[in-house]
Backbone atoms as SQL, in Angstrom:
CREATE TABLE atoms (id INTEGER PRIMARY KEY, chain TEXT, resi INTEGER, resn TEXT, atom TEXT, x REAL, y REAL, z REAL);
INSERT INTO atoms VALUES
  (1, 'A', 1, 'UNK', 'N', 140.730, -5.541, 100.683),
  (2, 'A', 1, 'UNK', 'CA', 141.445, -4.942, 101.772),
  (3, 'A', 1, 'UNK', 'C', 141.841, -3.309, 101.346),
  (4, 'A', 2, 'UNK', 'N', 141.937, -2.409, 102.189),
  (5, 'A', 2, 'UNK', 'CA', 142.079, -0.870, 101.935),
  (6, 'A', 2, 'UNK', 'C', 143.428, -0.375, 101.682),
  (7, 'A', 3, 'UNK', 'N', 143.200, -0.044, 100.487),
  (8, 'A', 3, 'UNK', 'CA', 144.872, 0.818, 99.966),
  (9, 'A', 3, 'UNK', 'C', 145.409, 1.562, 100.940),
  (10, 'A', 4, 'UNK', 'N', 146.790, 1.845, 100.913),
  (11, 'A', 4, 'UNK', 'CA', 147.842, 2.507, 101.662),
  (12, 'A', 4, 'UNK', 'C', 146.869, 4.143, 101.154),
  (13, 'A', 5, 'UNK', 'N', 146.474, 4.507, 100.492),
  (14, 'A', 5, 'UNK', 'CA', 145.983, 5.901, 99.999),
  (15, 'A', 5, 'UNK', 'C', 144.834, 5.944, 100.326),
  (16, 'A', 6, 'UNK', 'N', 143.732, 4.861, 100.271),
  (17, 'A', 6, 'UNK', 'CA', 142.455, 5.186, 101.070),
  (18, 'A', 6, 'UNK', 'C', 142.427, 5.333, 102.396),
  (19, 'A', 7, 'UNK', 'N', 143.510, 4.819, 103.301),
  (20, 'A', 7, 'UNK', 'CA', 143.752, 4.799, 104.480),
  (21, 'A', 7, 'UNK', 'C', 144.402, 6.200, 104.836),
  (22, 'A', 8, 'UNK', 'N', 144.968, 6.879, 104.106),
  (23, 'A', 8, 'UNK', 'CA', 145.759, 8.198, 104.120),
  (24, 'A', 8, 'UNK', 'C', 144.272, 8.980, 104.414),
  (25, 'A', 9, 'UNK', 'N', 143.638, 9.094, 103.026),
  (26, 'A', 9, 'UNK', 'CA', 142.256, 9.713, 102.664),
  (27, 'A', 9, 'UNK', 'C', 141.483, 9.648, 104.025),
  (28, 'A', 10, 'UNK', 'N', 141.357, 8.487, 104.449),
  (29, 'A', 10, 'UNK', 'CA', 140.146, 8.218, 106.035),
  (30, 'A', 10, 'UNK', 'C', 140.855, 8.845, 106.770),
  (31, 'A', 11, 'UNK', 'N', 142.246, 8.985, 107.217),
  (32, 'A', 11, 'UNK', 'CA', 142.638, 9.570, 108.572),
  (33, 'A', 11, 'UNK', 'C', 142.823, 10.762, 108.313),
  (34, 'A', 12, 'UNK', 'N', 142.759, 11.673, 107.048),
  (35, 'A', 12, 'UNK', 'CA', 142.505, 13.008, 106.632),
  (36, 'A', 12, 'UNK', 'C', 141.695, 13.489, 106.727),
  (37, 'A', 13, 'UNK', 'N', 140.395, 12.790, 106.383),
  (38, 'A', 13, 'UNK', 'CA', 139.056, 13.027, 106.887),
  (39, 'A', 13, 'UNK', 'C', 138.502, 13.186, 108.256),
  (40, 'A', 14, 'UNK', 'N', 139.337, 12.041, 109.142),
  (41, 'A', 14, 'UNK', 'CA', 138.545, 12.114, 110.520),
  (42, 'A', 14, 'UNK', 'C', 139.546, 13.305, 111.075),
  (43, 'A', 15, 'UNK', 'N', 140.804, 13.698, 110.864),
  (44, 'A', 15, 'UNK', 'CA', 141.371, 14.762, 111.264),
  (45, 'A', 15, 'UNK', 'C', 141.056, 15.963, 110.932),
  (46, 'A', 16, 'UNK', 'N', 140.269, 16.301, 109.811),
  (47, 'A', 16, 'UNK', 'CA', 139.508, 17.388, 109.513),
  (48, 'A', 16, 'UNK', 'C', 138.394, 17.416, 110.413),
  (49, 'A', 17, 'UNK', 'N', 137.818, 16.518, 110.665),
  (50, 'A', 17, 'UNK', 'CA', 136.620, 16.496, 111.202),
  (51, 'A', 17, 'UNK', 'C', 136.600, 16.679, 112.797),
  (52, 'A', 18, 'UNK', 'N', 137.515, 16.040, 113.245),
  (53, 'A', 18, 'UNK', 'CA', 138.099, 16.680, 114.556),
  (54, 'A', 18, 'UNK', 'C', 138.552, 17.611, 114.998),
  (55, 'A', 19, 'UNK', 'N', 139.117, 18.706, 113.796),
  (56, 'A', 19, 'UNK', 'CA', 139.603, 19.848, 114.172),
  (57, 'A', 19, 'UNK', 'C', 138.443, 20.525, 113.862),
  (58, 'A', 20, 'UNK', 'N', 137.425, 20.526, 112.596),
  (59, 'A', 20, 'UNK', 'CA', 136.485, 21.053, 112.728),
  (60, 'A', 20, 'UNK', 'C', 135.673, 21.460, 114.068),
  (61, 'A', 21, 'UNK', 'N', 135.258, 19.982, 114.764),
  (62, 'A', 21, 'UNK', 'CA', 134.754, 20.051, 115.845),
  (63, 'A', 21, 'UNK', 'C', 135.224, 20.561, 117.328),
  (64, 'A', 22, 'UNK', 'N', 136.876, 20.859, 117.116),
  (65, 'A', 22, 'UNK', 'CA', 137.623, 21.729, 118.249),
  (66, 'A', 22, 'UNK', 'C', 137.321, 23.162, 117.680),
  (67, 'A', 23, 'UNK', 'N', 137.399, 23.726, 116.658),
  (68, 'A', 23, 'UNK', 'CA', 137.236, 25.052, 115.932),
  (69, 'A', 23, 'UNK', 'C', 135.976, 25.184, 116.277),
  (70, 'A', 24, 'UNK', 'N', 134.632, 24.468, 116.477),
  (71, 'A', 24, 'UNK', 'CA', 133.191, 25.027, 116.571),
  (72, 'A', 24, 'UNK', 'C', 133.297, 25.150, 117.873),
  (73, 'A', 25, 'UNK', 'N', 134.010, 24.282, 118.576),
  (74, 'A', 25, 'UNK', 'CA', 133.666, 24.626, 120.401),
  (75, 'A', 25, 'UNK', 'C', 134.316, 25.744, 120.626),
  (76, 'A', 26, 'UNK', 'N', 135.447, 25.920, 120.509),
  (77, 'A', 26, 'UNK', 'CA', 136.520, 27.074, 120.376),
  (78, 'A', 26, 'UNK', 'C', 135.775, 28.427, 119.921),
  (79, 'A', 27, 'UNK', 'N', 134.892, 28.340, 118.997),
  (80, 'A', 27, 'UNK', 'CA', 134.227, 29.455, 118.572),
  (81, 'A', 27, 'UNK', 'C', 132.976, 29.717, 119.226),
  (82, 'A', 28, 'UNK', 'N', 132.368, 28.897, 119.757),
  (83, 'A', 28, 'UNK', 'CA', 131.236, 28.559, 120.792),
  (84, 'A', 28, 'UNK', 'C', 131.661, 29.565, 122.069),
  (85, 'A', 29, 'UNK', 'N', 132.921, 28.908, 122.833),
  (86, 'A', 29, 'UNK', 'CA', 133.325, 29.824, 123.562),
  (87, 'A', 29, 'UNK', 'C', 133.865, 31.253, 123.828),
  (88, 'A', 30, 'UNK', 'N', 134.348, 31.448, 122.684),
  (89, 'A', 30, 'UNK', 'CA', 134.687, 32.765, 122.264),
  (90, 'A', 30, 'UNK', 'C', 133.704, 33.603, 121.951),
  (91, 'A', 31, 'UNK', 'N', 132.557, 32.958, 121.831),
  (92, 'A', 31, 'UNK', 'CA', 130.691, 33.600, 121.359),
  (93, 'A', 31, 'UNK', 'C', 130.404, 34.091, 122.572),
  (94, 'A', 32, 'UNK', 'N', 130.486, 32.898, 123.342),
  (95, 'A', 32, 'UNK', 'CA', 130.070, 33.008, 124.922),
  (96, 'A', 32, 'UNK', 'C', 130.856, 34.291, 125.942),
  (97, 'A', 33, 'UNK', 'N', 132.230, 34.084, 125.612),
  (98, 'A', 33, 'UNK', 'CA', 132.997, 34.907, 126.357),
  (99, 'A', 33, 'UNK', 'C', 132.635, 36.710, 125.906),
  (100, 'A', 34, 'UNK', 'N', 132.355, 36.750, 124.578),
  (101, 'A', 34, 'UNK', 'CA', 132.272, 38.036, 124.136),
  (102, 'A', 34, 'UNK', 'C', 130.854, 38.623, 124.673),
  (103, 'A', 35, 'UNK', 'N', 129.571, 37.692, 124.636),
  (104, 'A', 35, 'UNK', 'CA', 128.589, 37.952, 124.904),
  (105, 'A', 35, 'UNK', 'C', 128.647, 38.400, 126.373),
  (106, 'A', 36, 'UNK', 'N', 129.397, 37.654, 127.327),
  (107, 'A', 36, 'UNK', 'CA', 129.513, 37.882, 128.672),
  (108, 'A', 36, 'UNK', 'C', 130.060, 39.155, 129.082),
  (109, 'A', 37, 'UNK', 'N', 131.168, 39.735, 128.112),
  (110, 'A', 37, 'UNK', 'CA', 131.790, 40.801, 128.187),
  (111, 'A', 37, 'UNK', 'C', 130.857, 41.986, 127.770),
  (112, 'A', 38, 'UNK', 'N', 130.288, 41.728, 126.876),
  (113, 'A', 38, 'UNK', 'CA', 129.336, 43.022, 126.356),
  (114, 'A', 38, 'UNK', 'C', 128.309, 42.938, 127.462),
  (115, 'A', 39, 'UNK', 'N', 127.784, 42.071, 128.176),
  (116, 'A', 39, 'UNK', 'CA', 126.475, 42.236, 129.022),
  (117, 'A', 39, 'UNK', 'C', 127.382, 43.049, 130.084),
  (118, 'A', 40, 'UNK', 'N', 128.283, 42.506, 130.752),
  (119, 'A', 40, 'UNK', 'CA', 129.389, 43.271, 131.857),
  (120, 'A', 40, 'UNK', 'C', 129.388, 44.735, 131.596),
  (121, 'A', 41, 'UNK', 'N', 129.874, 44.873, 130.421),
  (122, 'A', 41, 'UNK', 'CA', 130.220, 46.366, 130.051),
  (123, 'A', 41, 'UNK', 'C', 128.900, 47.269, 130.383),
  (124, 'A', 42, 'UNK', 'N', 127.734, 46.675, 129.616),
  (125, 'A', 42, 'UNK', 'CA', 126.567, 46.836, 129.671),
  (126, 'A', 42, 'UNK', 'C', 126.327, 47.499, 131.170),
  (127, 'A', 43, 'UNK', 'N', 126.310, 46.674, 132.158),
  (128, 'A', 43, 'UNK', 'CA', 126.217, 46.800, 133.383),
  (129, 'A', 43, 'UNK', 'C', 126.930, 47.937, 134.027),
  (130, 'A', 44, 'UNK', 'N', 128.412, 47.828, 133.650),
  (131, 'A', 44, 'UNK', 'CA', 129.176, 49.249, 134.207),
  (132, 'A', 44, 'UNK', 'C', 128.611, 50.338, 133.651),
  (133, 'A', 45, 'UNK', 'N', 128.099, 50.457, 132.543),
  (134, 'A', 45, 'UNK', 'CA', 127.847, 51.715, 132.345),
  (135, 'A', 45, 'UNK', 'C', 126.250, 52.229, 132.512),
  (136, 'A', 46, 'UNK', 'N', 125.624, 51.197, 133.099),
  (137, 'A', 46, 'UNK', 'CA', 124.519, 51.552, 133.660),
  (138, 'A', 46, 'UNK', 'C', 124.605, 51.960, 134.969),
  (139, 'A', 47, 'UNK', 'N', 125.227, 51.149, 135.821),
  (140, 'A', 47, 'UNK', 'CA', 125.651, 51.557, 137.120),
  (141, 'A', 47, 'UNK', 'C', 126.426, 52.761, 137.094),
  (142, 'A', 48, 'UNK', 'N', 127.358, 52.824, 136.411),
  (143, 'A', 48, 'UNK', 'CA', 127.880, 54.399, 136.363),
  (144, 'A', 48, 'UNK', 'C', 127.204, 55.222, 135.823),
  (145, 'A', 49, 'UNK', 'N', 126.096, 55.353, 135.083),
  (146, 'A', 49, 'UNK', 'CA', 125.031, 56.368, 134.792),
  (147, 'A', 49, 'UNK', 'C', 124.240, 56.620, 136.061),
  (148, 'A', 50, 'UNK', 'N', 124.002, 55.446, 137.120),
  (149, 'A', 50, 'UNK', 'CA', 122.957, 55.788, 137.953),
  (150, 'A', 50, 'UNK', 'C', 123.670, 56.432, 139.088),
  (151, 'A', 51, 'UNK', 'N', 125.126, 56.345, 139.049),
  (152, 'A', 51, 'UNK', 'CA', 125.963, 57.200, 140.197),
  (153, 'A', 51, 'UNK', 'C', 125.943, 58.524, 139.748),
  (154, 'A', 52, 'UNK', 'N', 126.282, 58.852, 138.677),
  (155, 'A', 52, 'UNK', 'CA', 125.953, 59.803, 138.138),
  (156, 'A', 52, 'UNK', 'C', 125.135, 60.637, 138.442),
  (157, 'A', 53, 'UNK', 'N', 123.902, 59.946, 138.057),
  (158, 'A', 53, 'UNK', 'CA', 122.689, 60.575, 138.278),
  (159, 'A', 53, 'UNK', 'C', 122.183, 61.068, 139.874),
  (160, 'A', 54, 'UNK', 'N', 122.438, 59.916, 140.717),
  (161, 'A', 54, 'UNK', 'CA', 122.841, 60.210, 142.083),
  (162, 'A', 54, 'UNK', 'C', 123.294, 61.459, 142.547),
  (163, 'A', 55, 'UNK', 'N', 124.523, 61.268, 142.207),
  (164, 'A', 55, 'UNK', 'CA', 125.426, 62.591, 142.457),
  (165, 'A', 55, 'UNK', 'C', 124.768, 63.655, 141.983),
  (166, 'A', 56, 'UNK', 'N', 124.185, 63.735, 140.883),
  (167, 'A', 56, 'UNK', 'CA', 123.554, 65.016, 140.646),
  (168, 'A', 56, 'UNK', 'C', 122.460, 65.619, 141.377),
  (169, 'A', 57, 'UNK', 'N', 121.673, 64.579, 141.928),
  (170, 'A', 57, 'UNK', 'CA', 120.518, 64.453, 142.524),
  (171, 'A', 57, 'UNK', 'C', 120.856, 64.962, 143.878),
  (172, 'A', 58, 'UNK', 'N', 121.985, 64.857, 144.628),
  (173, 'A', 58, 'UNK', 'CA', 122.708, 65.061, 145.886),
  (174, 'A', 58, 'UNK', 'C', 122.872, 66.346, 145.962),
  (175, 'A', 59, 'UNK', 'N', 123.744, 66.881, 144.639),
  (176, 'A', 59, 'UNK', 'CA', 124.183, 68.541, 144.624),
  (177, 'A', 59, 'UNK', 'C', 122.865, 69.102, 144.703),
  (178, 'A', 60, 'UNK', 'N', 122.255, 68.566, 143.877),
  (179, 'A', 60, 'UNK', 'CA', 120.954, 69.519, 143.160),
  (180, 'A', 60, 'UNK', 'C', 120.121, 69.829, 144.915),
  (181, 'A', 61, 'UNK', 'N', 119.973, 68.941, 145.448),
  (182, 'A', 61, 'UNK', 'CA', 119.401, 68.957, 146.917),
  (183, 'A', 61, 'UNK', 'C', 120.015, 69.923, 147.577),
  (184, 'A', 62, 'UNK', 'N', 121.539, 69.820, 147.868),
  (185, 'A', 62, 'UNK', 'CA', 122.452, 70.756, 148.559),
  (186, 'A', 62, 'UNK', 'C', 122.320, 71.786, 148.335),
  (187, 'A', 63, 'UNK', 'N', 122.340, 72.115, 146.835),
  (188, 'A', 63, 'UNK', 'CA', 122.270, 73.503, 146.926),
  (189, 'A', 63, 'UNK', 'C', 120.608, 74.046, 146.824),
  (190, 'A', 64, 'UNK', 'N', 119.923, 73.294, 146.767),
  (191, 'A', 64, 'UNK', 'CA', 118.503, 73.737, 147.218),
  (192, 'A', 64, 'UNK', 'C', 118.536, 74.039, 148.649),
  (193, 'A', 65, 'UNK', 'N', 119.010, 73.541, 149.323),
  (194, 'A', 65, 'UNK', 'CA', 118.988, 73.314, 150.775),
  (195, 'A', 65, 'UNK', 'C', 119.718, 74.490, 151.357),
  (196, 'A', 66, 'UNK', 'N', 120.611, 74.604, 150.558),
  (197, 'A', 66, 'UNK', 'CA', 121.383, 75.986, 150.984),
  (198, 'A', 66, 'UNK', 'C', 120.939, 77.402, 150.648),
  (199, 'A', 67, 'UNK', 'N', 119.966, 77.068, 149.266),
  (200, 'A', 67, 'UNK', 'CA', 119.445, 78.465, 148.685),
  (201, 'A', 67, 'UNK', 'C', 118.487, 78.723, 149.886),
  (202, 'A', 68, 'UNK', 'N', 117.157, 77.541, 150.402),
  (203, 'A', 68, 'UNK', 'CA', 116.690, 77.461, 151.324),
  (204, 'A', 68, 'UNK', 'C', 117.090, 78.377, 152.693),
  (205, 'A', 69, 'UNK', 'N', 118.124, 78.010, 153.223),
  (206, 'A', 69, 'UNK', 'CA', 118.830, 78.179, 154.317),
  (207, 'A', 69, 'UNK', 'C', 119.537, 79.702, 154.323),
  (208, 'A', 70, 'UNK', 'N', 119.773, 80.371, 153.144),
  (209, 'A', 70, 'UNK', 'CA', 120.009, 81.667, 152.667),
  (210, 'A', 70, 'UNK', 'C', 118.746, 82.322, 152.963),
  (211, 'A', 71, 'UNK', 'N', 117.625, 81.718, 152.177),
  (212, 'A', 71, 'UNK', 'CA', 116.291, 82.628, 152.218),
  (213, 'A', 71, 'UNK', 'C', 115.715, 82.968, 153.805),
  (214, 'A', 72, 'UNK', 'N', 115.895, 81.672, 154.286),
  (215, 'A', 72, 'UNK', 'CA', 115.538, 81.773, 155.763),
  (216, 'A', 72, 'UNK', 'C', 116.274, 82.758, 156.873),
  (217, 'A', 73, 'UNK', 'N', 117.823, 82.830, 156.422),
  (218, 'A', 73, 'UNK', 'CA', 118.325, 83.817, 157.249),
  (219, 'A', 73, 'UNK', 'C', 118.364, 85.171, 156.796),
  (220, 'A', 74, 'UNK', 'N', 117.682, 85.361, 155.510),
  (221, 'A', 74, 'UNK', 'CA', 117.705, 86.728, 155.260),
  (222, 'A', 74, 'UNK', 'C', 116.167, 87.111, 155.422),
  (223, 'A', 75, 'UNK', 'N', 115.483, 86.267, 155.496),
  (224, 'A', 75, 'UNK', 'CA', 113.842, 86.642, 155.940),
  (225, 'A', 75, 'UNK', 'C', 114.056, 86.708, 157.847),
  (226, 'A', 76, 'UNK', 'N', 114.614, 85.962, 158.029),
  (227, 'A', 76, 'UNK', 'CA', 114.791, 86.342, 159.663),
  (228, 'A', 76, 'UNK', 'C', 115.870, 87.932, 160.181),
  (229, 'A', 77, 'UNK', 'N', 116.721, 88.119, 159.010),
  (230, 'A', 77, 'UNK', 'CA', 117.224, 89.315, 159.704),
  (231, 'A', 77, 'UNK', 'C', 116.480, 90.483, 158.960),
  (232, 'A', 78, 'UNK', 'N', 115.469, 90.237, 158.143),
  (233, 'A', 78, 'UNK', 'CA', 114.684, 91.397, 157.602),
  (234, 'A', 78, 'UNK', 'C', 113.874, 91.570, 158.561),
  (235, 'A', 79, 'UNK', 'N', 113.140, 90.450, 159.064),
  (236, 'A', 79, 'UNK', 'CA', 112.168, 90.801, 160.276),
  (237, 'A', 79, 'UNK', 'C', 112.913, 91.159, 161.740),
  (238, 'A', 80, 'UNK', 'N', 113.863, 90.916, 161.867),
  (239, 'A', 80, 'UNK', 'CA', 114.790, 91.685, 163.016),
  (240, 'A', 80, 'UNK', 'C', 115.154, 92.848, 162.916),
  (241, 'A', 81, 'UNK', 'N', 115.422, 93.357, 161.590),
  (242, 'A', 81, 'UNK', 'CA', 115.465, 94.791, 161.532),
  (243, 'A', 81, 'UNK', 'C', 114.148, 95.715, 161.560),
  (244, 'A', 82, 'UNK', 'N', 113.236, 95.192, 160.880),
  (245, 'A', 82, 'UNK', 'CA', 111.878, 95.795, 161.153),
  (246, 'A', 82, 'UNK', 'C', 111.468, 95.627, 162.637),
  (247, 'A', 83, 'UNK', 'N', 111.711, 94.924, 163.273),
  (248, 'A', 83, 'UNK', 'CA', 111.090, 94.943, 164.732),
  (249, 'A', 83, 'UNK', 'C', 112.076, 96.178, 165.416),
  (250, 'A', 84, 'UNK', 'N', 113.487, 95.982, 164.887),
  (251, 'A', 84, 'UNK', 'CA', 114.387, 96.995, 165.682),
  (252, 'A', 84, 'UNK', 'C', 114.050, 98.754, 165.396),
  (253, 'A', 85, 'UNK', 'N', 113.472, 98.447, 163.920),
  (254, 'A', 85, 'UNK', 'CA', 113.452, 100.039, 163.300),
  (255, 'A', 85, 'UNK', 'C', 111.725, 100.521, 164.279),
  (256, 'A', 86, 'UNK', 'N', 110.840, 99.442, 164.213),
  (257, 'A', 86, 'UNK', 'CA', 109.687, 99.673, 164.911),
  (258, 'A', 86, 'UNK', 'C', 110.091, 100.376, 166.106),
  (259, 'A', 87, 'UNK', 'N', 110.805, 99.433, 167.123),
  (260, 'A', 87, 'UNK', 'CA', 111.272, 99.548, 168.071),
  (261, 'A', 87, 'UNK', 'C', 111.599, 100.864, 168.465),
  (262, 'A', 88, 'UNK', 'N', 112.473, 101.420, 167.654),
  (263, 'A', 88, 'UNK', 'CA', 113.613, 102.622, 167.581),
  (264, 'A', 88, 'UNK', 'C', 112.489, 103.911, 167.279),
  (265, 'A', 89, 'UNK', 'N', 111.354, 103.670, 166.537),
  (266, 'A', 89, 'UNK', 'CA', 110.604, 104.593, 166.496),
  (267, 'A', 89, 'UNK', 'C', 109.563, 104.656, 167.226),
  (268, 'A', 90, 'UNK', 'N', 108.992, 103.776, 168.071),
  (269, 'A', 90, 'UNK', 'CA', 108.148, 104.079, 169.228),
  (270, 'A', 90, 'UNK', 'C', 109.258, 104.746, 170.070),
  (271, 'A', 91, 'UNK', 'N', 110.533, 104.338, 170.492),
  (272, 'A', 91, 'UNK', 'CA', 111.077, 104.959, 171.420),
  (273, 'A', 91, 'UNK', 'C', 111.264, 106.575, 171.155),
  (274, 'A', 92, 'UNK', 'N', 111.780, 107.081, 169.745),
  (275, 'A', 92, 'UNK', 'CA', 111.552, 108.215, 169.183),
  (276, 'A', 92, 'UNK', 'C', 110.521, 108.816, 169.827),
  (277, 'A', 93, 'UNK', 'N', 109.176, 108.465, 169.409),
  (278, 'A', 93, 'UNK', 'CA', 107.792, 108.949, 169.693),
  (279, 'A', 93, 'UNK', 'C', 107.488, 109.300, 170.883),
  (280, 'A', 94, 'UNK', 'N', 107.780, 108.339, 171.976),
  (281, 'A', 94, 'UNK', 'CA', 107.653, 108.443, 173.345),
  (282, 'A', 94, 'UNK', 'C', 108.699, 109.634, 173.958),
  (283, 'A', 95, 'UNK', 'N', 109.799, 109.363, 173.420),
  (284, 'A', 95, 'UNK', 'CA', 110.941, 110.682, 173.829),
  (285, 'A', 95, 'UNK', 'C', 110.623, 112.024, 173.198),
  (286, 'A', 96, 'UNK', 'N', 109.679, 112.151, 171.744),
  (287, 'A', 96, 'UNK', 'CA', 109.139, 113.127, 171.671),
  (288, 'A', 96, 'UNK', 'C', 108.025, 113.684, 172.531),
  (289, 'A', 97, 'UNK', 'N', 107.022, 112.792, 172.701),
  (290, 'A', 97, 'UNK', 'CA', 106.116, 113.279, 173.498),
  (291, 'A', 97, 'UNK', 'C', 106.427, 113.506, 175.198),
  (292, 'A', 98, 'UNK', 'N', 107.279, 112.927, 175.606),
  (293, 'A', 98, 'UNK', 'CA', 107.764, 113.239, 176.750),
  (294, 'A', 98, 'UNK', 'C', 108.502, 114.707, 176.706),
  (295, 'A', 99, 'UNK', 'N', 108.980, 114.899, 175.654),
  (296, 'A', 99, 'UNK', 'CA', 109.939, 116.187, 175.515),
  (297, 'A', 99, 'UNK', 'C', 108.797, 117.400, 175.432),
  (298, 'A', 100, 'UNK', 'N', 107.779, 117.052, 174.805),
  (299, 'A', 100, 'UNK', 'CA', 106.529, 117.887, 174.535),
  (300, 'A', 100, 'UNK', 'C', 105.920, 118.543, 175.809),
  (301, 'A', 101, 'UNK', 'N', 105.478, 117.295, 176.416),
  (302, 'A', 101, 'UNK', 'CA', 104.921, 117.234, 177.639),
  (303, 'A', 101, 'UNK', 'C', 105.614, 118.177, 178.758),
  (304, 'A', 102, 'UNK', 'N', 107.116, 117.861, 178.784),
  (305, 'A', 102, 'UNK', 'CA', 107.819, 118.702, 179.861),
  (306, 'A', 102, 'UNK', 'C', 107.921, 120.143, 179.331),
  (307, 'A', 103, 'UNK', 'N', 107.685, 120.443, 177.954),
  (308, 'A', 103, 'UNK', 'CA', 107.969, 121.952, 177.657),
  (309, 'A', 103, 'UNK', 'C', 106.388, 122.487, 177.959),
  (310, 'A', 104, 'UNK', 'N', 105.551, 121.804, 177.431),
  (311, 'A', 104, 'UNK', 'CA', 104.117, 122.078, 177.965),
  (312, 'A', 104, 'UNK', 'C', 104.197, 122.347, 179.531),
  (313, 'A', 105, 'UNK', 'N', 104.703, 121.403, 180.486),
  (314, 'A', 105, 'UNK', 'CA', 104.615, 121.800, 181.963),
  (315, 'A', 105, 'UNK', 'C', 105.487, 123.047, 182.416),
  (316, 'A', 106, 'UNK', 'N', 106.611, 123.086, 181.584),
  (317, 'A', 106, 'UNK', 'CA', 107.293, 124.130, 181.687),
  (318, 'A', 106, 'UNK', 'C', 106.949, 125.490, 181.322),
  (319, 'A', 107, 'UNK', 'N', 106.436, 125.364, 180.429),
  (320, 'A', 107, 'UNK', 'CA', 105.551, 126.723, 179.898),
  (321, 'A', 107, 'UNK', 'C', 104.361, 127.002, 180.713),
  (322, 'A', 108, 'UNK', 'N', 103.821, 126.267, 181.282),
  (323, 'A', 108, 'UNK', 'CA', 102.600, 126.394, 182.058),
  (324, 'A', 108, 'UNK', 'C', 103.085, 126.902, 183.340),
  (325, 'A', 109, 'UNK', 'N', 103.909, 126.543, 184.012),
  (326, 'A', 109, 'UNK', 'CA', 104.738, 126.615, 185.156),
  (327, 'A', 109, 'UNK', 'C', 105.221, 128.250, 185.358),
  (328, 'A', 110, 'UNK', 'N', 105.800, 128.367, 183.927),
  (329, 'A', 110, 'UNK', 'CA', 106.094, 130.144, 184.084),
  (330, 'A', 110, 'UNK', 'C', 105.351, 131.435, 184.079),
  (331, 'A', 111, 'UNK', 'N', 104.039, 130.613, 183.561),
  (332, 'A', 111, 'UNK', 'CA', 102.793, 131.938, 183.510),
  (333, 'A', 111, 'UNK', 'C', 102.119, 131.845, 184.751);
């Protein structure tokens, strides 16, 4: 028959094994949670990085589009000014020609 001391020693060993088993499962759970948190954090920063890149690209396209619109407007304005100047020059030339012709006609009729 086992002595009281042997029974206490056996029970202490059982308690120790039971405690170690529980701690092992708890440590595994903590490790799993930590790995999950690490993965979620990585996903968060990847998503944030992608969103920042998309916003930067959209801003770049918007600025480029605005620059192109400004360039197009300046080209249109320049062309309109060029056409107006050409038209004014032609009108001046026509007026001068008419004035010269009228002066010739007046001079011819005076003689």
